[in-house]
Jmol script that loads the backbone (N, CA, C; Angstrom):
load data "model"
ATOM      1  N   MET A   1     206.557  97.467 319.596  1.00  0.00           N
ATOM      2  CA  MET A   1     207.463  97.356 318.490  1.00  0.00           C
ATOM      3  C   MET A   1     206.753  96.738 317.276  1.00  0.00           C
ATOM      4  N   LEU A   2     205.874  95.795 317.536  1.00  0.00           N
ATOM      5  CA  LEU A   2     205.140  95.153 316.441  1.00  0.00           C
ATOM      6  C   LEU A   2     204.270  96.157 315.703  1.00  0.00           C
ATOM      7  N   ALA A   3     203.620  97.036 316.451  1.00  0.00           N
ATOM      8  CA  ALA A   3     202.769  98.047 315.826  1.00  0.00           C
ATOM      9  C   ALA A   3     203.598  99.012 314.979  1.00  0.00           C
ATOM     10  N   ALA A   4     204.839  99.258 315.367  1.00  0.00           N
ATOM     11  CA  ALA A   4     205.703 100.129 314.576  1.00  0.00           C
ATOM     12  C   ALA A   4     206.163  99.428 313.298  1.00  0.00           C
ATOM     13  N   ALA A   5     206.396  98.118 313.389  1.00  0.00           N
ATOM     14  CA  ALA A   5     206.844  97.352 312.225  1.00  0.00           C
ATOM     15  C   ALA A   5     205.720  97.123 311.226  1.00  0.00           C
ATOM     16  N   VAL A   6     204.505  96.978 311.745  1.00  0.00           N
ATOM     17  CA  VAL A   6     203.327  96.751 310.897  1.00  0.00           C
ATOM     18  C   VAL A   6     202.325  97.842 311.248  1.00  0.00           C
ATOM     19  N   PRO A   7     202.399  98.985 310.583  1.00  0.00           N
ATOM     20  CA  PRO A   7     201.552 100.122 310.938  1.00  0.00           C
ATOM     21  C   PRO A   7     200.058  99.822 310.781  1.00  0.00           C
ATOM     22  N   ARG A   8     199.282 100.424 311.653  1.00  0.00           N
ATOM     23  CA  ARG A   8     197.838 100.194 311.648  1.00  0.00           C
ATOM     24  C   ARG A   8     197.203 100.594 310.316  1.00  0.00           C
ATOM     25  N   ASN A   9     197.697 101.667 309.695  1.00  0.00           N
ATOM     26  CA  ASN A   9     197.097 102.082 308.419  1.00  0.00           C
ATOM     27  C   ASN A   9     197.340 101.047 307.325  1.00  0.00           C
ATOM     28  N   ALA A  10     198.485 100.364 307.344  1.00  0.00           N
ATOM     29  CA  ALA A  10     198.744  99.299 306.370  1.00  0.00           C
ATOM     30  C   ALA A  10     197.791  98.128 306.597  1.00  0.00           C
ATOM     31  N   ILE A  11     197.555  97.816 307.874  1.00  0.00           N
ATOM     32  CA  ILE A  11     196.611  96.749 308.206  1.00  0.00           C
ATOM     33  C   ILE A  11     195.200  97.145 307.784  1.00  0.00           C
ATOM     34  N   ALA A  12     194.824  98.391 308.049  1.00  0.00           N
ATOM     35  CA  ALA A  12     193.491  98.873 307.686  1.00  0.00           C
ATOM     36  C   ALA A  12     193.270  98.788 306.182  1.00  0.00           C
ATOM     37  N   GLU A  13     194.284  99.148 305.396  1.00  0.00           N
ATOM     38  CA  GLU A  13     194.165  99.063 303.939  1.00  0.00           C
ATOM     39  C   GLU A  13     193.982  97.620 303.476  1.00  0.00           C
ATOM     40  N   ALA A  14     194.765  96.711 304.053  1.00  0.00           N
ATOM     41  CA  ALA A  14     194.653  95.296 303.683  1.00  0.00           C
ATOM     42  C   ALA A  14     193.293  94.734 304.087  1.00  0.00           C
ATOM     43  N   LEU A  15     192.826  95.087 305.272  1.00  0.00           N
ATOM     44  CA  LEU A  15     191.511  94.612 305.713  1.00  0.00           C
ATOM     45  C   LEU A  15     190.404  95.169 304.831  1.00  0.00           C
ATOM     46  N   ALA A  16     190.515  96.432 304.468  1.00  0.00           N
ATOM     47  CA  ALA A  16     189.493  97.044 303.619  1.00  0.00           C
ATOM     48  C   ALA A  16     189.448  96.374 302.247  1.00  0.00           C
ATOM     49  N   ALA A  17     190.602  95.972 301.759  1.00  0.00           N
ATOM     50  CA  ALA A  17     190.665  95.352 300.437  1.00  0.00           C
ATOM     51  C   ALA A  17     190.192  93.904 300.426  1.00  0.00           C
ATOM     52  N   HIS A  18     190.367  93.199 301.565  1.00  0.00           N
ATOM     53  CA  HIS A  18     190.117  91.759 301.559  1.00  0.00           C
ATOM     54  C   HIS A  18     189.113  91.256 302.579  1.00  0.00           C
ATOM     55  N   TRP A  19     188.801  92.060 303.564  1.00  0.00           N
ATOM     56  CA  TRP A  19     187.933  91.605 304.643  1.00  0.00           C
ATOM     57  C   TRP A  19     186.481  91.724 304.216  1.00  0.00           C
ATOM     58  N   ARG A  20     185.685  90.742 304.545  1.00  0.00           N
ATOM     59  CA  ARG A  20     184.281  90.731 304.145  1.00  0.00           C
ATOM     60  C   ARG A  20     183.366  91.408 305.158  1.00  0.00           C
ATOM     61  N   GLY A  21     183.939  91.985 306.196  1.00  0.00           N
ATOM     62  CA  GLY A  21     183.131  92.726 307.156  1.00  0.00           C
ATOM     63  C   GLY A  21     182.302  91.863 308.081  1.00  0.00           C
ATOM     64  N   VAL A  22     182.845  90.710 308.456  1.00  0.00           N
ATOM     65  CA  VAL A  22     182.134  89.836 309.380  1.00  0.00           C
ATOM     66  C   VAL A  22     181.940  90.566 310.692  1.00  0.00           C
ATOM     67  N   LYS A  23     180.732  90.543 311.206  1.00  0.00           N
ATOM     68  CA  LYS A  23     180.470  91.216 312.476  1.00  0.00           C
ATOM     69  C   LYS A  23     181.094  90.425 313.605  1.00  0.00           C
ATOM     70  N   ARG A  24     181.692  91.151 314.534  1.00  0.00           N
ATOM     71  CA  ARG A  24     182.279  90.487 315.697  1.00  0.00           C
ATOM     72  C   ARG A  24     181.377  90.695 316.899  1.00  0.00           C
ATOM     73  N   ARG A  25     181.410  89.733 317.763  1.00  0.00           N
ATOM     74  CA  ARG A  25     180.614  89.828 318.989  1.00  0.00           C
ATOM     75  C   ARG A  25     181.392  90.617 320.026  1.00  0.00           C
ATOM     76  N   SER A  26     180.695  91.174 320.991  1.00  0.00           N
ATOM     77  CA  SER A  26     181.371  91.949 322.030  1.00  0.00           C
ATOM     78  C   SER A  26     182.363  91.054 322.769  1.00  0.00           C
ATOM     79  N   GLY A  27     183.450  91.661 323.182  1.00  0.00           N
ATOM     80  CA  GLY A  27     184.477  90.915 323.898  1.00  0.00           C
ATOM     81  C   GLY A  27     185.568  90.364 322.995  1.00  0.00           C
ATOM     82  N   LYS A  28     185.382  90.457 321.694  1.00  0.00           N
ATOM     83  CA  LYS A  28     186.381  89.965 320.755  1.00  0.00           C
ATOM     84  C   LYS A  28     187.347  91.095 320.403  1.00  0.00           C
ATOM     85  N   LEU A  29     188.539  90.715 320.016  1.00  0.00           N
ATOM     86  CA  LEU A  29     189.509  91.717 319.593  1.00  0.00           C
ATOM     87  C   LEU A  29     189.124  92.276 318.233  1.00  0.00           C
ATOM     88  N   PRO A  30     189.408  93.547 318.009  1.00  0.00           N
ATOM     89  CA  PRO A  30     189.142  94.132 316.695  1.00  0.00           C
ATOM     90  C   PRO A  30     190.022  93.461 315.637  1.00  0.00           C
ATOM     91  N   PRO A  31     189.610  93.510 314.386  1.00  0.00           N
ATOM     92  CA  PRO A  31     190.359  92.825 313.322  1.00  0.00           C
ATOM     93  C   PRO A  31     191.833  93.218 313.239  1.00  0.00           C
ATOM     94  N   HIS A  32     192.155  94.511 313.398  1.00  0.00           N
ATOM     95  CA  HIS A  32     193.565  94.892 313.296  1.00  0.00           C
ATOM     96  C   HIS A  32     194.403  94.295 314.416  1.00  0.00           C
ATOM     97  N   GLU A  33     193.820  94.100 315.584  1.00  0.00           N
ATOM     98  CA  GLU A  33     194.565  93.470 316.677  1.00  0.00           C
ATOM     99  C   GLU A  33     194.707  91.966 316.451  1.00  0.00           C
ATOM    100  N   MET A  34     193.751  91.360 315.779  1.00  0.00           N
ATOM    101  CA  MET A  34     193.879  89.945 315.425  1.00  0.00           C
ATOM    102  C   MET A  34     195.021  89.753 314.423  1.00  0.00           C
ATOM    103  N   VAL A  35     195.238  90.743 313.556  1.00  0.00           N
ATOM    104  CA  VAL A  35     196.385  90.672 312.636  1.00  0.00           C
ATOM    105  C   VAL A  35     197.679  90.722 313.433  1.00  0.00           C
ATOM    106  N   HIS A  36     197.759  91.636 314.396  1.00  0.00           N
ATOM    107  CA  HIS A  36     198.954  91.690 315.251  1.00  0.00           C
ATOM    108  C   HIS A  36     199.142  90.370 316.002  1.00  0.00           C
ATOM    109  N   PHE A  37     198.062  89.770 316.468  1.00  0.00           N
ATOM    110  CA  PHE A  37     198.140  88.490 317.171  1.00  0.00           C
ATOM    111  C   PHE A  37     198.680  87.406 316.228  1.00  0.00           C
ATOM    112  N   ALA A  38     198.194  87.371 315.000  1.00  0.00           N
ATOM    113  CA  ALA A  38     198.658  86.374 314.033  1.00  0.00           C
ATOM    114  C   ALA A  38     200.154  86.559 313.729  1.00  0.00           C
ATOM    115  N   VAL A  39     200.582  87.813 313.594  1.00  0.00           N
ATOM    116  CA  VAL A  39     202.002  88.081 313.363  1.00  0.00           C
ATOM    117  C   VAL A  39     202.810  87.651 314.592  1.00  0.00           C
ATOM    118  N   GLY A  40     202.285  87.944 315.772  1.00  0.00           N
ATOM    119  CA  GLY A  40     202.955  87.523 317.008  1.00  0.00           C
ATOM    120  C   GLY A  40     203.086  86.016 317.102  1.00  0.00           C
ATOM    121  N   MET A  41     202.052  85.290 316.666  1.00  0.00           N
ATOM    122  CA  MET A  41     202.123  83.821 316.678  1.00  0.00           C
ATOM    123  C   MET A  41     203.223  83.338 315.740  1.00  0.00           C
ATOM    124  N   ALA A  42     203.384  83.996 314.595  1.00  0.00           N
ATOM    125  CA  ALA A  42     204.431  83.602 313.651  1.00  0.00           C
ATOM    126  C   ALA A  42     205.824  83.924 314.191  1.00  0.00           C
ATOM    127  N   LEU A  43     205.954  85.087 314.838  1.00  0.00           N
ATOM    128  CA  LEU A  43     207.260  85.492 315.359  1.00  0.00           C
ATOM    129  C   LEU A  43     207.676  84.690 316.583  1.00  0.00           C
ATOM    130  N   TYR A  44     206.706  84.316 317.396  1.00  0.00           N
ATOM    131  CA  TYR A  44     206.991  83.617 318.644  1.00  0.00           C
ATOM    132  C   TYR A  44     206.300  82.261 318.640  1.00  0.00           C
ATOM    133  N   ALA A  45     206.687  81.420 317.690  1.00  0.00           N
ATOM    134  CA  ALA A  45     206.035  80.127 317.489  1.00  0.00           C
ATOM    135  C   ALA A  45     206.154  79.213 318.713  1.00  0.00           C
ATOM    136  N   ASP A  46     207.174  79.396 319.528  1.00  0.00           N
ATOM    137  CA  ASP A  46     207.352  78.552 320.709  1.00  0.00           C
ATOM    138  C   ASP A  46     206.561  79.038 321.912  1.00  0.00           C
ATOM    139  N   ALA A  47     205.978  80.231 321.821  1.00  0.00           N
ATOM    140  CA  ALA A  47     205.232  80.794 322.952  1.00  0.00           C
ATOM    141  C   ALA A  47     203.790  80.299 322.939  1.00  0.00           C
ATOM    142  N   ASP A  48     203.198  80.263 324.123  1.00  0.00           N
ATOM    143  CA  ASP A  48     201.774  79.934 324.232  1.00  0.00           C
ATOM    144  C   ASP A  48     200.965  81.114 323.715  1.00  0.00           C
ATOM    145  N   TYR A  49     199.767  80.806 323.230  1.00  0.00           N
ATOM    146  CA  TYR A  49     198.875  81.868 322.762  1.00  0.00           C
ATOM    147  C   TYR A  49     198.610  82.877 323.875  1.00  0.00           C
ATOM    148  N   GLU A  50     198.468  82.374 325.093  1.00  0.00           N
ATOM    149  CA  GLU A  50     198.199  83.254 326.231  1.00  0.00           C
ATOM    150  C   GLU A  50     199.344  84.241 326.449  1.00  0.00           C
ATOM    151  N   GLU A  51     200.588  83.774 326.289  1.00  0.00           N
ATOM    152  CA  GLU A  51     201.737  84.666 326.438  1.00  0.00           C
ATOM    153  C   GLU A  51     201.712  85.761 325.372  1.00  0.00           C
ATOM    154  N   ILE A  52     201.387  85.373 324.156  1.00  0.00           N
ATOM    155  CA  ILE A  52     201.373  86.331 323.050  1.00  0.00           C
ATOM    156  C   ILE A  52     200.281  87.370 323.267  1.00  0.00           C
ATOM    157  N   ILE A  53     199.093  86.925 323.637  1.00  0.00           N
ATOM    158  CA  ILE A  53     197.990  87.867 323.831  1.00  0.00           C
ATOM    159  C   ILE A  53     198.255  88.764 325.040  1.00  0.00           C
ATOM    160  N   THR A  54     198.933  88.229 326.055  1.00  0.00           N
ATOM    161  CA  THR A  54     199.292  89.042 327.221  1.00  0.00           C
ATOM    162  C   THR A  54     200.267  90.136 326.813  1.00  0.00           C
ATOM    163  N   GLU A  55     201.276  89.783 326.028  1.00  0.00           N
ATOM    164  CA  GLU A  55     202.236  90.783 325.558  1.00  0.00           C
ATOM    165  C   GLU A  55     201.540  91.842 324.709  1.00  0.00           C
ATOM    166  N   LEU A  56     200.634  91.410 323.848  1.00  0.00           N
ATOM    167  CA  LEU A  56     199.892  92.341 322.999  1.00  0.00           C
ATOM    168  C   LEU A  56     199.037  93.284 323.835  1.00  0.00           C
ATOM    169  N   SER A  57     198.320  92.729 324.804  1.00  0.00           N
ATOM    170  CA  SER A  57     197.449  93.575 325.621  1.00  0.00           C
ATOM    171  C   SER A  57     198.260  94.498 326.530  1.00  0.00           C
ATOM    172  N   ASP A  58     199.409  94.019 327.029  1.00  0.00           N
ATOM    173  CA  ASP A  58     200.273  94.886 327.842  1.00  0.00           C
ATOM    174  C   ASP A  58     200.794  96.057 327.009  1.00  0.00           C
ATOM    175  N   ALA A  59     201.164  95.772 325.759  1.00  0.00           N
ATOM    176  CA  ALA A  59     201.644  96.845 324.883  1.00  0.00           C
ATOM    177  C   ALA A  59     200.530  97.859 324.614  1.00  0.00           C
ATOM    178  N   LEU A  60     199.321  97.377 324.426  1.00  0.00           N
ATOM    179  CA  LEU A  60     198.196  98.291 324.205  1.00  0.00           C
ATOM    180  C   LEU A  60     197.939  99.142 325.445  1.00  0.00           C
ATOM    181  N   ASP A  61     198.071  98.550 326.613  1.00  0.00           N
ATOM    182  CA  ASP A  61     197.919  99.302 327.863  1.00  0.00           C
ATOM    183  C   ASP A  61     198.969 100.400 327.962  1.00  0.00           C
ATOM    184  N   ARG A  62     200.224 100.052 327.623  1.00  0.00           N
ATOM    185  CA  ARG A  62     201.299 101.053 327.690  1.00  0.00           C
ATOM    186  C   ARG A  62     201.061 102.197 326.711  1.00  0.00           C
ATOM    187  N   LEU A  63     200.406 101.890 325.595  1.00  0.00           N
ATOM    188  CA  LEU A  63     200.113 102.925 324.597  1.00  0.00           C
ATOM    189  C   LEU A  63     198.830 103.686 324.913  1.00  0.00           C
ATOM    190  N   GLY A  64     198.133 103.278 325.980  1.00  0.00           N
ATOM    191  CA  GLY A  64     196.912 103.946 326.383  1.00  0.00           C
ATOM    192  C   GLY A  64     195.697 103.542 325.564  1.00  0.00           C
ATOM    193  N   CYS A  65     195.764 102.358 324.957  1.00  0.00           N
ATOM    194  CA  CYS A  65     194.643 101.868 324.139  1.00  0.00           C
ATOM    195  C   CYS A  65     193.744 100.954 324.958  1.00  0.00           C
TER     196      CYS A  65
END
end "model"
wireframe off; spacefill off
backbone 0.3
color backbone group
């Protein structure tokens, strides 16, 4: 549902306009997923980070990502 509310192309445009292209190390989430994580932290402020990342990764699994 979060991905539908905040479309990936909107995130990509914002990242392209403002992101400095910092290289990420292997094993890290891609920048667009970190945006979803940050939004999830704001929406579910009472949840643990682990719960939020689990929900995010489960949703990605269901979408075949």
